[in-house]
N, C-alpha and C positions, 0 to 999 in steps of 0.2 A: 496492636497501636501503634505509633512511635510519640512520646513526647519531648518537647525542647520547652523546658524553663530557663528564663533567662535571671540572672542574678538583681536583688535589690537595689535601689537606689540610694545610694548616700551621698552627701557634699564632700566638699574640701579635697579633691584630687587635681593635683597638676594639670595642665589642658595636654591632651592626646592629640596628633595629627589625625582630625576626626576623617579626613577622608581615606586614611589608612585604616584605622577603626573601623569605619564601616565597612572598607573592601574585606575585610577582613572579618568580621563579623556576619557575612554573607557568606563568605568560602566557609566558614564553620558549620554555617545552619546548612549549605547544602551539601557538602561533603557528611554528617551526620544524618541527615536525612536518607543520602544515599548509600553508608553503611548497614541503616536501620532497614532499608530494602532490601540489602542483600543479605543480610542476616535472616529476615523474614524468609526469605523465599527459600531458603535454603534449610531450614528447622524443618524439626520432626513438629511443630510445635501443633494445638487442637485448636479447633477455632474457641475455644474457652480461657487460651491461654495469652500470655500477653508481653511482649516485650517492650521493654521500654528504655530509651534513653535520655538521658540528665545531665544538660550543660548548664553550670552556673558559673557565668563568672561577671566579675563585676567588671570587665573592659564594657560591656553592653550599656553602664550607666557612667563613666567616667571616674570610677573610684578604684582604690587600690588599697584598701588595710581592713585589719580583723580575718574573716572568714571572703577569701580572696577567691577563689576557683573551687569547680567541684566538678567531674564526670562520673558517672555511674552508665551501666550496663546492666539492666533486670530482666530478669525472668521468671514471671509468674506462672504454675502451669494452673490449669482447670482444675475442677474441685476431683480429688483422686486421682490424677493423671501426672504428677511427680514422678521422678526418679523414685524407683522400689526404695534404694538402699537409703534414701532420706526421706521419706514416709516410716520406713522402719526406726531410724532416729527420732522423730518427730514424737511416735507413738511413746518415747523414753522421758518426754520434760511433765514435769508435774501438772497436773490439770489437763493433759489431750489424752484422750481414751481412745482406741482403735476401730471403735464406730463412728466417731465425729468427720465431718468431710472435713475434709483436710485438701490445703493451697500452698506450694511450697515455691517457695522462691530461691534461686542463684545470684548475686552480686557480685562484678568488681568495678571498682572505685578507688578514685585518685582525688584528695581533696588538699589545697595550698590555706594557710593561716599566714597574714605578715601584716604587722607593728601600721599603726598610724603613718608613722614615716619611712618610707622604703628607702630613701638615701641616707637614712642614718646609718656609722658604720659600728658604734658605742651600741651597748645594751641599753634599754630604754627601759626604764623602769615606771612600773606602773601601766605597760601596753602588753600587748599579748605577742610573743616572741617568734619568729620563724619556724612555721612547721608545715612537714609534709607527711601525708597518709595515705598510703597507697593498702587498697584490704579487697580481700575474699568472704564472700559473708553466704548464708544460708540463713534459711527463715522460713518459721510454718504460723500459719495462721487456719484455726479449727473452731469450729463451728457445729451446736447442736443447740437443742433447744431449749437451754436453758442460759446457756454463752459463749460468748468468743473471745478464745485464748491467743496470743501471738509470741512469738520468741524468735529469736536474732542474734543468729551466733557470727561475732565476726573473726579474723584473723588478717594479721597483716604488721606493716613495718612505718615506724615512725621515727624520723630521723633522714640522716642521709642519704639511705637504702630508699626513701621512696623518691629520690629523684625531682624534688619539690624546685629547689632552685633552677636546674638544668631547664624545666619546661617552665616554669614564670619566665626565667629571660631569654630563651626564646620565645615566647609568644611577644615579652612585649620588647625587644629587636623585630617582630614581626610589623607592632603598629608605631612601632616610633616611638615608645617610652624608654622613661627611664629605667635602666638596670636596677632591679634589688640588691641590694649590698648586704644583707645581711647572711 
């Protein structure tokens, strides 16, 4: 299964070159679909496992503020079929028992956050600051006859090391939008 999810619609963004934006959005969707099929065809995934590609970007709704972009590649194992080391790690968490049915997930993602005014060069008080978050995560969802438990652990970088400025400005150049000044 491949999922492509687009960003929420929020008003107030300066106009983009709609032709460039539309072409870019189609290219992103096509590239993501191709990447997903390649990864699925080369993986050892079982019929019960799932691979998702999540793309959230306000380029699809002509905005650029707050949570502005996210990309996540996510694998979810079939029941009790995930990597054994991660399953062993999962049963150490409170509420997870060795006999529970367990799905293991592994995710790689990147998120970008921007203030309302992306061309401002000074700190905007009472507004979201520029931020980037690059992460690797694993999660465990278990179920027994009484309950379902979910845990997720993320490790990552926040700040310049996440390369959000470079990624956002390359995207803006590709679609003919203002460069972010933060």
